[in-house]
N, C-alpha and C positions, 0 to 999 in steps of 0.2 A: 502494500499499500502505499501509498506517497506520501508526501510531510502534510500532516494536516493544520492549517488556522488555523485556531478559535479569541474568539473576540470579547473581552471582558466588556460584558453588558453594564452599564453608570447604573442603573437601578439599583436599589435593597429592595428583595423581594418576601413575600407573604405568603406559604402555605395556608389557604383556607380551606377545612373539611363543616359541607354541610348535610342534611340529612337529605334521603333518597327525596321525599318529595317537597323540597324545599323550591323556591324561588329563587330565578338566579337573580340578585340584584342590579339595578339598573345603573348602578357607577359602573357597576363590572366594564360594560360593555359601552360605558364612556375613556375606559380604560386606555394610554395610549396603549398598551403591552397587555396580553392577558392571555394565561391558558387554559381551558374549561376541560372537565372530564366528569360524565358520567357513567355511574356502573350499576348495578342490579342494589348497591346498597350504602352509594353513597354518590356528592358531589365534590367533588375538589376543584378549587380554582386558587391560581398560582396569578399576584398581580401585585406591581409594585407597593411595599410597604406603604409609603403616605394615604393608601388609600383605603379608606379603611368602609369595611365590613361588618353585619353581625355576624357570628356563624359563631355552628360548634363549637370548634379550634379553630385556633392558628398559631403558627411558629412560624414565629417572625426571624430575620434574619440569614437571608442566603442571597447569592452573588450568585452570578449566573457567566457563562462561558457558554459562546454560542461558537456551535461549528462552522465553517465562515464558507458558507453552498452558493447555490444549491446544490444537493447533492444525486449523484443516480441510486436507485429503488435497486440495482443490480448489486451498489458497494452492498461489500458483508463487512462487520467484525468492528464495524465504528465504534459506537459503543461498549462491546467488549471489551475494547483496545482500551481506552478513556478509563470505561471501570476498573479495569483492574491497575492500571498504574496506580489510579487516587488509592483501589482497598493494598494495593501490598504500602502503600501508607501511611492505611488506615483513617483514610477519611470516606464520609460517609455522600454521598450524591441522592440525590429525585433526580430526574430524568425523565425529558421529556421528547417527542419527536413531532417533527410535523411534518408536511408534503415535501417540503422543499430542504428541510435542516434540523440537525437534533442542538439541543441543551443541556447543560449537566449543571447543575444548580450545587454549591456543598456551600455550609454553613462563614458567616464570615470571617469572622473568626481562624474560616483556616485557606484562607481564598491562597492568599499568598505563598506557602507551605502546596496547593494543590498546583498553582503557575508552577511554584520551581520543578516539580518531580513531571510537571507533561514537557516542560522544556528540555526536561532533563532525558525522557525519553521524544526526543523529536520529536517537539510540537513544539508550532510556534503559538506565540499568545502573543496579543497586539488589546 
C-alpha cells in the first residue's frame, strides 16, 4: 500500500448516544460536520464538542484524523493498518467510514502520541 496522508481536523468532537426511538436534534443537521448512525439498539452522533445536544450519554474530548481521499472501494486494510499501529501504542480509537474516506478519532490527550506513532509507521500527518 502506498503511503497515506492523514489530516487533523481542527474540531474537538463529542460522541453522543441516544435511545433508538429518539429524534435527532436539529442542531445536528446544522453542524458544519457530523456523523450519524442508527442501529437496532441506539443512535450514535459525532459532532463538534461545542454543539450541545440532549443525549443519554456523551463522551467529550476526541480529535480526528481524516484519511485524505477519496479512497477507492477496492483498497483494503486501511483501517486495519491504522488501528494496529495505534493499538500497539495502547491508543483507543473510534472509527468512522464514509463513501469517500475514513476518519479515526482518538482522545485529545493521546493525539500527539498517535500522530508520532503514525509518522513512525510511514504515514504523512498534516
